C-alpha positions as CSV (number, residue, x, y, z in Angstrom):
1,M,97.4,118.7,100.5
2,G,95.8,115.4,100.0
3,T,95.8,112.5,97.5
4,L,94.3,112.8,94.1
5,Y,92.2,110.2,92.4
6,L,91.9,110.3,88.5
7,H,89.4,108.1,86.9
8,H,87.2,108.5,83.7
9,S,84.1,106.8,82.4
10,A,85.9,106.3,79.2
11,Y,88.0,103.3,80.7
12,L,84.5,101.6,80.7
13,D,84.7,101.6,76.8
14,H,87.5,99.7,76.4
15,L,86.1,96.3,75.5
16,T,87.5,93.0,75.5
17,P,86.3,89.4,74.7
18,V,83.7,87.9,77.0
19,G,85.6,86.0,79.8
20,H,88.6,88.1,79.4
21,P,90.0,89.2,82.7
22,E,91.1,92.6,82.3
23,R,87.5,93.8,81.8
24,P,85.4,97.2,82.8
25,D,84.2,95.8,86.0
26,R,87.5,96.2,87.4
27,I,87.2,100.2,87.2
28,R,83.3,99.9,88.6
29,A,84.8,97.6,91.4
30,I,87.4,100.4,92.6
31,D,84.9,103.1,92.1
32,R,82.3,101.2,94.2
33,I,84.4,100.7,97.1
34,L,85.7,104.4,97.2
35,E,82.3,105.5,97.8
36,H,82.7,104.7,101.5
37,E,82.7,107.5,103.8
38,R,86.2,107.0,104.8
39,F,87.4,108.4,101.3
40,Q,85.4,111.6,101.6
41,T,88.5,113.6,101.7
42,L,89.9,112.0,98.6
43,Q,90.3,114.7,95.9
44,R,88.6,113.3,92.6
45,D,89.0,114.5,89.2
46,M,88.4,113.2,85.4
47,A,91.6,111.9,83.5
48,P,92.4,114.2,80.5
49,M,93.4,113.2,77.0
50,G,96.8,112.5,76.6
51,R,99.0,113.9,74.2
52,I,100.7,112.2,71.2
53,A,104.0,114.2,72.1
54,D,104.0,112.6,75.6
55,I,103.4,109.2,74.2
56,A,106.5,110.0,71.7
57,R,109.0,110.5,74.3
58,V,108.8,106.5,75.0
59,H,107.1,105.1,71.8
60,P,107.9,105.5,68.1
61,S,105.5,107.4,66.0
62,S,105.1,104.4,63.6
63,Y,103.9,102.4,66.5
64,I,101.7,105.0,67.7
65,D,100.2,105.4,64.3
66,M,99.9,101.5,63.9
67,L,97.8,101.6,67.0
68,H,95.3,104.5,66.1
69,N,94.8,103.1,62.7
70,A,94.1,99.6,64.2
71,A,91.3,101.0,66.3
72,P,87.9,99.7,64.9
73,T,84.7,101.5,64.4
74,D,82.8,98.5,65.6
75,G,83.6,94.9,67.1
76,L,87.0,93.9,68.1
77,V,90.4,93.7,66.5
78,R,93.2,91.4,68.0
79,I,96.5,93.1,68.3
80,D,98.2,89.9,69.8
81,A,97.1,86.8,71.6
82,D,95.3,88.5,74.6
83,T,95.2,92.3,73.6
84,T,92.3,93.4,71.9
85,M,91.0,96.9,70.8
86,S,87.4,97.8,70.5
87,P,85.9,101.3,69.3
88,G,86.7,102.9,72.7
89,S,90.0,101.4,73.3
90,W,91.8,104.3,71.7
91,E,90.2,107.2,74.2
92,A,90.8,105.1,77.3
93,A,94.5,104.6,76.4
94,M,94.9,107.8,75.5
95,R,93.2,108.9,79.0
96,G,95.4,106.5,80.6
97,V,98.2,108.7,79.4
98,G,96.7,111.8,80.1
99,S,95.8,110.4,83.7
100,A,99.6,109.6,84.3
101,C,100.9,113.0,83.2
102,R,98.3,114.8,85.0
103,A,99.3,113.2,88.2
104,V,102.9,114.0,87.8
105,D,102.2,117.5,87.2
106,E,99.9,117.8,90.3
107,V,102.5,116.0,92.3
108,M,105.3,117.8,90.9
109,E,104.1,121.3,91.3
110,G,103.1,120.6,95.0
111,K,99.5,120.6,94.4
112,V,98.8,117.4,96.0
113,A,100.8,115.3,98.0
114,N,100.5,112.0,96.0
115,A,98.2,110.6,93.2
116,F,96.5,107.4,92.2
117,C,95.3,106.9,88.5
118,A,92.4,104.1,88.2
119,S,93.0,103.8,84.4
120,R,92.6,100.9,81.7
121,P,94.3,99.0,79.7
122,P,97.3,98.8,82.1
123,G,100.6,99.6,80.8
124,H,103.7,97.9,82.4
125,H,103.9,95.0,79.5
126,A,104.0,97.5,76.3
127,E,107.6,97.5,75.1
128,T,109.2,100.5,72.8
129,A,107.1,99.3,70.1
130,R,105.1,96.2,71.2
131,A,101.8,96.1,72.5
132,M,101.0,92.7,74.7
133,G,99.9,91.4,78.1
134,F,96.6,93.8,77.7
135,C,98.9,96.7,77.3
136,F,99.3,99.3,74.7
137,F,101.2,102.2,76.0
138,N,103.4,102.2,79.0
139,N,102.1,104.9,81.2
140,A,104.6,104.5,84.0
141,A,107.5,105.0,81.7
142,I,105.4,108.0,79.8
143,A,105.2,109.3,83.4
144,A,108.7,109.2,84.0
145,R,109.7,111.0,81.0
146,H,107.4,113.5,81.6
147,A,108.6,114.2,85.0
148,Q,112.1,114.6,83.6
149,E,111.3,116.5,80.4
150,T,108.5,118.8,81.8
151,H,109.6,119.2,85.6
152,G,113.3,118.6,85.5
153,A,113.3,115.3,87.7
154,E,117.0,113.8,87.2
155,R,116.1,110.6,88.6
156,V,112.7,108.8,88.6
157,A,112.2,105.5,90.3
158,I,109.5,103.0,89.4
159,I,108.5,100.1,91.6
160,D,106.3,97.3,90.3
161,F,104.5,94.9,92.7
162,D,102.1,93.6,89.9
163,V,102.4,89.5,89.8
164,H,103.5,89.5,86.2
165,H,107.1,91.2,85.2
166,G,106.8,94.7,83.6
167,N,108.8,93.5,80.6
168,G,108.0,96.8,78.8
169,T,109.1,99.1,81.6
170,Q,112.3,97.0,81.8
171,D,112.8,97.0,78.0
172,I,112.2,100.9,77.9
173,F,114.9,101.7,80.7
174,W,117.3,99.2,80.0
175,N,120.0,101.2,78.9
176,D,119.0,104.3,81.0
177,P,121.0,105.5,84.3
178,S,118.2,108.0,85.1
179,V,115.5,105.7,85.8
180,M,115.4,102.7,88.4
181,Y,112.9,99.9,87.7
182,C,112.4,97.6,90.6
183,S,110.0,94.8,90.5
184,T,108.7,92.0,92.6
185,H,106.7,89.4,90.7
186,Q,106.1,85.4,90.5
187,M,108.6,83.5,88.5
188,P,108.4,81.8,86.2
189,L,105.0,83.2,85.1
190,Y,104.2,85.4,82.0
191,P,105.8,87.0,80.4
192,G,108.9,85.1,81.2
193,S,111.3,88.0,81.9
194,G,112.6,89.4,85.3
195,A,115.5,87.0,86.5
196,A,117.7,88.6,89.2
197,S,120.1,88.8,86.7
198,E,118.6,91.1,84.5
199,R,120.2,94.3,85.8
200,G,120.5,96.8,82.8
201,E,123.4,98.5,81.3
202,A,123.7,100.8,84.3
203,D,122.7,98.6,87.1
204,T,119.5,100.4,87.6
205,I,117.1,97.2,87.1
206,V,116.2,95.5,90.2
207,N,114.3,92.3,89.7
208,A,113.2,90.5,93.1
209,P,111.3,87.2,91.7
210,L,109.1,85.4,94.1
211,A,108.0,81.9,93.7
212,A,104.4,80.5,93.4
213,G,102.8,80.2,96.9
214,D,105.1,83.1,98.5
215,G,103.2,85.5,100.6
216,G,103.4,88.3,102.7
217,E,106.6,87.3,104.5
218,E,108.6,86.4,101.3
219,F,107.3,89.7,99.8
220,R,108.2,92.0,102.3
221,E,111.7,90.2,102.8
222,A,112.3,91.0,99.0
223,M,111.3,94.7,99.6
224,E,113.5,95.0,102.5
225,V,116.4,93.5,101.0
226,A,116.6,93.9,97.4
227,I,114.7,96.8,96.5
228,L,114.6,99.6,99.5
229,P,118.0,99.7,99.9
230,R,118.8,100.5,96.3
231,L,116.0,103.3,96.4
232,E,117.7,104.9,99.0
233,T,121.1,104.8,97.1
234,F,119.3,106.0,94.0
235,Q,117.8,109.0,95.9
236,P,114.8,109.7,93.4
237,D,113.4,113.0,92.3
238,L,109.9,110.9,91.9
239,V,108.8,107.6,93.0
240,I,106.1,106.1,90.7
241,I,104.1,102.7,91.7
242,S,103.2,100.5,88.9
243,A,100.2,99.2,91.4
244,G,99.3,95.6,90.3
245,F,97.2,94.1,92.8
246,D,96.9,90.6,90.9
247,A,99.7,89.2,93.6
248,H,96.5,89.1,96.0
249,Q,95.6,85.5,97.0
250,R,92.4,85.7,95.3
251,D,93.6,86.4,91.9
252,P,93.1,84.0,89.0
253,L,96.0,84.7,87.1
254,G,99.1,84.6,89.8
255,G,100.0,82.1,92.5
256,L,101.0,84.5,95.0
257,N,99.3,85.0,98.4
258,L,99.5,88.8,99.4
259,V,96.5,90.2,101.2
260,E,95.4,93.9,101.6
261,A,97.9,94.5,104.4
262,D,100.8,93.5,102.4
263,F,100.1,96.1,99.8
264,A,99.4,98.9,102.3
265,W,102.7,98.1,104.0
266,A,104.4,98.3,100.8
267,T,102.7,101.4,100.0
268,L,103.8,103.1,103.3
269,R,107.6,101.9,102.8
270,L,107.8,103.7,99.6
271,M,106.1,106.7,100.7
272,D,108.8,106.7,103.3
273,I,111.5,106.7,100.5
274,A,109.5,109.4,98.8
275,D,109.6,111.5,102.0
276,R,113.2,111.1,102.6
277,H,114.6,111.9,99.1
278,C,111.9,113.9,97.1
279,G,109.4,115.6,99.4
280,G,106.9,112.7,99.3
281,K,106.5,113.1,95.4
282,L,104.7,109.9,94.4
283,V,102.4,108.8,91.6
284,S,100.6,105.4,91.7
285,L,99.1,103.8,88.4
286,L,96.9,100.7,88.3
287,E,98.2,97.9,86.4
288,G,96.8,94.4,87.1
289,G,94.3,92.9,89.8
290,Y,91.7,90.6,88.0
291,D,89.8,89.1,91.0
292,L,86.8,92.0,91.7
293,E,87.1,91.5,95.6
294,G,90.9,91.4,95.9
295,L,91.0,94.1,93.5
296,A,88.8,96.4,95.1
297,R,89.9,95.7,98.8
298,S,93.7,96.2,97.7
299,A,93.1,99.2,95.9
300,A,91.1,100.7,98.8
301,A,94.2,99.8,101.3
302,H,96.9,101.3,98.9
303,I,94.7,104.5,98.6
304,M,94.0,104.9,102.1
305,T,97.7,104.5,103.1
306,L,98.3,107.1,100.4
307,M,95.8,109.5,102.1
308,K,98.0,109.4,105.4
309,A,100.5,111.7,103.6
Protein backbone atom coordinates (compact mmCIF):
# COMPACT_ATOMS: atom_id res chain seq x y z
CA MET A 1 0.00 0.00 0.00
CA GLY A 2 2.90 2.33 0.60
CA THR A 3 3.55 5.50 2.59
CA LEU A 4 1.71 8.77 1.97
CA TYR A 5 3.58 12.07 2.23
CA LEU A 6 1.33 15.11 2.64
CA HIS A 7 2.73 18.60 2.15
CA HIS A 8 1.72 22.00 0.73
CA SER A 9 3.33 25.26 -0.38
CA ALA A 10 1.00 27.16 1.97
CA TYR A 11 3.23 26.08 4.86
CA LEU A 12 5.88 28.39 3.46
CA ASP A 13 3.51 31.37 3.87
CA HIS A 14 3.34 31.07 7.65
CA LEU A 15 5.97 33.71 8.44
CA THR A 16 7.74 34.28 11.72
CA PRO A 17 10.11 37.04 12.91
CA VAL A 18 13.65 37.17 11.53
CA GLY A 19 15.80 34.69 13.42
CA HIS A 20 12.83 32.67 14.67
CA PRO A 21 13.67 28.93 14.70
CA GLU A 22 10.24 27.82 13.41
CA ARG A 23 10.70 29.08 9.86
CA PRO A 24 9.64 28.15 6.32
CA ASP A 25 13.07 26.72 5.52
CA ARG A 26 12.19 23.73 7.71
CA ILE A 27 9.72 22.51 5.09
CA ARG A 28 12.09 23.32 2.24
CA ALA A 29 14.81 21.22 3.91
CA ILE A 30 12.52 18.18 4.15
CA ASP A 31 11.19 18.55 0.61
CA ARG A 32 14.74 18.86 -0.72
CA ILE A 33 16.04 15.67 0.87
CA LEU A 34 12.96 13.77 -0.32
CA GLU A 35 13.99 14.51 -3.91
CA HIS A 36 16.55 11.69 -3.60
CA GLU A 37 15.84 8.67 -5.79
CA ARG A 38 15.39 6.39 -2.77
CA PHE A 39 12.09 8.16 -2.14
CA GLN A 40 10.76 7.57 -5.67
CA THR A 41 8.02 5.21 -4.48
CA LEU A 42 6.78 7.63 -1.80
CA GLN A 43 3.16 8.57 -2.52
CA ARG A 44 2.82 12.35 -2.46
CA ASP A 45 -0.21 14.59 -2.26
CA MET A 46 -1.23 18.10 -1.26
CA ALA A 47 -2.64 18.75 2.19
CA PRO A 48 -6.32 19.78 2.00
CA MET A 49 -7.87 22.57 4.02
CA GLY A 50 -9.14 21.40 7.38
CA ARG A 51 -12.69 21.84 8.59
CA ILE A 52 -13.79 23.92 11.55
CA ALA A 53 -15.88 20.93 12.68
CA ASP A 54 -12.71 18.82 12.97
CA ILE A 55 -10.98 21.47 15.09
CA ALA A 56 -14.09 21.91 17.26
CA ARG A 57 -13.76 18.33 18.52
CA VAL A 58 -10.69 19.55 20.43
CA HIS A 59 -10.77 23.35 20.69
CA PRO A 60 -13.78 25.53 21.69
CA SER A 61 -15.36 27.74 19.03
CA SER A 62 -14.44 30.88 20.99
CA TYR A 63 -10.77 29.95 20.71
CA ILE A 64 -11.03 29.09 17.00
CA ASP A 65 -12.77 32.44 16.36
CA MET A 66 -10.11 34.30 18.34
CA LEU A 67 -7.32 32.88 16.20
CA HIS A 68 -9.21 33.46 12.95
CA ASN A 69 -9.89 37.07 13.89
CA ALA A 70 -6.29 37.61 15.03
CA ALA A 71 -4.82 36.73 11.63
CA PRO A 72 -3.46 39.96 10.12
CA THR A 73 -3.80 41.20 6.55
CA ASP A 74 -0.18 42.37 6.66
CA GLY A 75 2.73 42.20 9.03
CA LEU A 76 2.96 39.97 12.09
CA VAL A 77 0.73 39.68 15.14
CA ARG A 78 2.06 38.23 18.37
CA ILE A 79 -0.21 35.61 19.99
CA ASP A 80 2.13 34.85 22.87
CA ALA A 81 5.80 35.42 23.66
CA ASP A 82 7.09 33.16 20.88
CA THR A 83 4.01 32.46 18.74
CA THR A 84 3.08 34.84 15.90
CA MET A 85 0.65 34.97 13.01
CA SER A 86 1.24 36.36 9.54
CA PRO A 87 -1.28 36.75 6.68
CA GLY A 88 -0.55 33.17 5.60
CA SER A 89 -0.70 31.58 9.05
CA TRP A 90 -4.42 30.77 9.10
CA GLU A 91 -4.29 28.78 5.87
CA ALA A 92 -1.13 27.00 6.95
CA ALA A 93 -2.72 26.01 10.26
CA MET A 94 -5.92 24.89 8.52
CA ARG A 95 -3.95 22.76 6.07
CA GLY A 96 -2.10 21.23 9.01
CA VAL A 97 -5.48 20.17 10.39
CA GLY A 98 -6.61 18.97 6.96
CA SER A 99 -3.40 17.03 6.48
CA ALA A 100 -3.76 15.24 9.81
CA CYS A 101 -7.38 14.26 9.11
CA ARG A 102 -6.63 13.21 5.52
CA ALA A 103 -3.77 11.03 6.75
CA VAL A 104 -6.10 9.36 9.25
CA ASP A 105 -8.69 8.76 6.52
CA GLU A 106 -6.19 7.16 4.14
CA VAL A 107 -4.69 4.94 6.84
CA MET A 108 -7.94 3.91 8.54
CA GLU A 109 -9.53 3.08 5.18
CA GLY A 110 -6.58 0.90 4.23
CA LYS A 111 -5.57 2.98 1.22
CA VAL A 112 -2.00 3.39 2.47
CA ALA A 113 0.06 1.58 5.09
CA ASN A 114 1.00 4.75 6.95
CA ALA A 115 1.43 8.50 6.41
CA PHE A 116 3.74 11.39 7.27
CA CYS A 117 2.50 14.98 7.35
CA ALA A 118 5.17 17.64 6.83
CA SER A 119 3.18 20.58 8.13
CA ARG A 120 3.82 23.75 10.06
CA PRO A 121 3.07 25.38 12.42
CA PRO A 122 3.49 22.42 14.79
CA GLY A 123 0.76 21.51 17.25
CA HIS A 124 1.66 19.64 20.44
CA HIS A 125 1.98 22.70 22.70
CA ALA A 126 -1.51 23.98 21.80
CA GLU A 127 -3.76 23.41 24.80
CA THR A 128 -7.55 23.25 24.70
CA ALA A 129 -7.91 27.02 24.53
CA ARG A 130 -4.36 28.37 24.46
CA ALA A 131 -1.85 28.90 21.66
CA MET A 132 1.78 28.63 22.74
CA GLY A 133 5.18 27.28 21.80
CA PHE A 134 4.78 28.08 18.07
CA CYS A 135 1.48 26.09 18.02
CA PHE A 136 -2.12 27.08 17.22
CA PHE A 137 -4.14 23.89 16.77
CA ASN A 138 -3.19 20.53 18.26
CA ASN A 139 -3.00 18.42 15.11
CA ALA A 140 -2.28 15.14 16.92
CA ALA A 141 -5.30 15.58 19.17
CA ILE A 142 -7.50 16.53 16.22
CA ALA A 143 -6.29 13.45 14.33
CA ALA A 144 -7.08 11.21 17.32
CA ARG A 145 -10.61 12.58 17.68
CA HIS A 146 -11.16 12.30 13.92
CA ALA A 147 -10.15 8.63 14.05
CA GLN A 148 -12.54 8.01 16.90
CA GLU A 149 -15.57 9.90 15.63
CA THR A 150 -15.24 9.23 11.90
CA HIS A 151 -13.67 5.78 11.80
CA GLY A 152 -14.79 4.23 15.07
CA ALA A 153 -11.35 3.84 16.66
CA GLU A 154 -11.91 3.05 20.32
CA ARG A 155 -8.34 3.53 21.56
CA VAL A 156 -5.75 5.86 20.04
CA ALA A 157 -2.12 6.10 21.16
CA ILE A 158 -0.06 9.26 20.63
CA ILE A 159 3.70 8.90 21.03
CA ASP A 160 5.74 12.11 21.18
CA PHE A 161 9.54 12.10 20.93
CA ASP A 162 10.02 15.86 20.49
CA VAL A 163 12.68 17.30 22.80
CA HIS A 164 9.95 19.46 24.38
CA HIS A 165 7.06 17.95 26.29
CA GLY A 166 3.69 18.09 24.52
CA ASN A 167 1.86 19.87 27.31
CA GLY A 168 -1.07 20.62 25.02
CA THR A 169 -1.71 17.01 24.08
CA GLN A 170 -1.41 15.99 27.72
CA ASP A 171 -3.82 18.76 28.75
CA ILE A 172 -6.43 17.75 26.17
CA PHE A 173 -6.44 14.05 27.08
CA TRP A 174 -5.73 14.26 30.83
CA ASN A 175 -9.18 12.89 31.73
CA ASP A 176 -9.66 10.60 28.74
CA PRO A 177 -9.09 6.84 29.11
CA SER A 178 -9.57 6.29 25.36
CA VAL A 179 -6.37 8.12 24.34
CA MET A 180 -2.92 7.22 25.66
CA TYR A 181 -0.29 9.95 25.45
CA CYS A 182 3.35 8.86 25.81
CA SER A 183 6.29 11.26 25.71
CA THR A 184 10.07 11.25 25.88
CA HIS A 185 11.49 14.75 26.28
CA GLN A 186 14.25 16.70 27.95
CA MET A 187 13.48 17.90 31.47
CA PRO A 188 13.87 20.52 32.77
CA LEU A 189 13.11 22.42 29.56
CA TYR A 190 10.24 24.38 28.04
CA PRO A 191 7.31 24.20 28.80
CA GLY A 192 8.10 22.82 32.26
CA SER A 193 5.63 19.93 32.28
CA GLY A 194 6.15 16.21 31.73
CA ALA A 195 7.29 14.75 35.04
CA ALA A 196 6.96 10.98 35.35
CA SER A 197 4.44 11.58 38.15
CA GLU A 198 2.03 13.24 35.69
CA ARG A 199 -0.11 10.23 34.77
CA GLY A 200 -3.61 11.58 34.04
CA GLU A 201 -6.92 10.75 35.69
CA ALA A 202 -7.09 7.35 33.96
CA ASP A 203 -3.37 6.51 34.11
CA THR A 204 -3.12 6.95 30.33
CA ILE A 205 -0.42 9.65 30.43
CA VAL A 206 3.09 8.17 30.27
CA ASN A 207 6.00 10.56 30.67
CA ALA A 208 9.60 9.36 30.42
CA PRO A 209 11.74 12.50 30.88
CA LEU A 210 15.38 12.55 29.83
CA ALA A 211 18.21 14.71 31.14
CA ALA A 212 20.31 17.16 29.16
CA GLY A 213 23.16 15.27 27.55
CA ASP A 214 21.25 11.99 27.25
CA GLY A 215 21.61 10.21 23.93
CA GLY A 216 20.40 7.14 22.10
CA GLU A 217 21.08 4.66 24.91
CA GLU A 218 18.95 6.57 27.43
CA PHE A 219 16.25 7.29 24.85
CA ARG A 220 15.95 3.65 23.84
CA GLU A 221 15.85 2.55 27.47
CA ALA A 222 13.04 5.03 28.18
CA MET A 223 11.08 3.68 25.23
CA GLU A 224 11.75 0.02 26.12
CA VAL A 225 11.04 0.31 29.84
CA ALA A 226 8.42 3.04 30.23
CA ILE A 227 6.52 3.40 26.96
CA LEU A 228 6.45 0.30 24.76
CA PRO A 229 5.07 -2.04 27.46
CA ARG A 230 2.26 0.42 28.19
CA LEU A 231 1.39 0.59 24.51
CA GLU A 232 1.27 -3.20 24.32
CA THR A 233 -1.20 -3.30 27.21
CA PHE A 234 -3.28 -0.44 25.78
CA GLN A 235 -3.69 -2.19 22.39
CA PRO A 236 -4.39 0.90 20.25
CA ASP A 237 -6.60 0.96 17.17
CA LEU A 238 -4.35 3.67 15.69
CA VAL A 239 -0.82 4.87 16.45
CA ILE A 240 -0.09 8.58 16.01
CA ILE A 241 3.48 9.91 16.26
CA SER A 242 4.20 13.50 17.21
CA ALA A 243 7.48 13.45 15.31
CA GLY A 244 9.67 16.19 16.68
CA PHE A 245 13.27 15.96 15.55
CA ASP A 246 14.70 18.60 17.88
CA ALA A 247 16.10 15.91 20.17
CA HIS A 248 18.80 15.57 17.49
CA GLN A 249 22.30 16.38 18.71
CA ARG A 250 22.59 19.30 16.27
CA ASP A 251 19.43 21.09 17.39
CA PRO A 252 19.86 24.55 18.95
CA LEU A 253 16.73 24.40 21.16
CA GLY A 254 17.51 21.22 23.08
CA GLY A 255 20.29 19.39 24.82
CA LEU A 256 19.70 15.76 23.88
CA ASN A 257 22.07 13.82 21.64
CA LEU A 258 19.91 11.65 19.41
CA VAL A 259 20.98 10.84 15.86
CA GLU A 260 19.06 9.68 12.80
CA ALA A 261 19.43 6.01 13.73
CA ASP A 262 17.63 6.62 17.01
CA PHE A 263 14.59 8.08 15.27
CA ALA A 264 14.59 5.21 12.77
CA TRP A 265 14.76 2.70 15.64
CA ALA A 266 11.84 4.35 17.49
CA THR A 267 9.83 4.47 14.27
CA LEU A 268 10.39 0.76 13.68
CA ARG A 269 9.40 -0.16 17.24
CA LEU A 270 6.20 1.88 16.98
CA MET A 271 5.45 0.27 13.62
CA ASP A 272 5.82 -3.10 15.36
CA ILE A 273 3.23 -2.03 17.95
CA ALA A 274 0.89 -0.91 15.17
CA ASP A 275 1.41 -4.19 13.28
CA ARG A 276 0.49 -6.26 16.33
CA HIS A 277 -2.56 -4.33 17.42
CA CYS A 278 -4.12 -2.37 14.55
CA GLY A 279 -3.01 -3.77 11.22
CA GLY A 280 -0.07 -1.36 10.98
CA LYS A 281 -2.24 1.77 11.08
CA LEU A 282 0.13 4.65 11.84
CA VAL A 283 0.07 8.41 11.18
CA SER A 284 3.09 10.63 11.82
CA LEU A 285 2.88 14.42 12.20
CA LEU A 286 5.83 16.82 12.11
CA GLU A 287 6.41 18.75 15.33
CA GLY A 288 9.80 20.34 16.11
CA GLY A 289 13.26 20.19 14.59
CA TYR A 290 15.14 23.45 14.09
CA ASP A 291 18.59 22.61 12.76
CA LEU A 292 17.90 22.24 9.06
CA GLU A 293 20.44 19.50 8.40
CA GLY A 294 19.50 17.53 11.51
CA LEU A 295 15.82 17.91 10.69
CA ALA A 296 16.19 16.83 7.07
CA ARG A 297 18.34 13.81 7.84
CA SER A 298 16.12 12.72 10.72
CA ALA A 299 12.90 13.13 8.74
CA ALA A 300 14.45 11.16 5.89
CA ALA A 301 15.41 8.31 8.22
CA HIS A 302 11.92 8.35 9.74
CA ILE A 303 10.16 8.30 6.36
CA MET A 304 12.49 5.67 4.93
CA THR A 305 11.60 3.45 7.87
CA LEU A 306 7.88 4.05 7.36
CA MET A 307 8.31 3.01 3.72
CA LYS A 308 9.45 -0.44 4.83
CA ALA A 309 5.91 -1.31 5.98
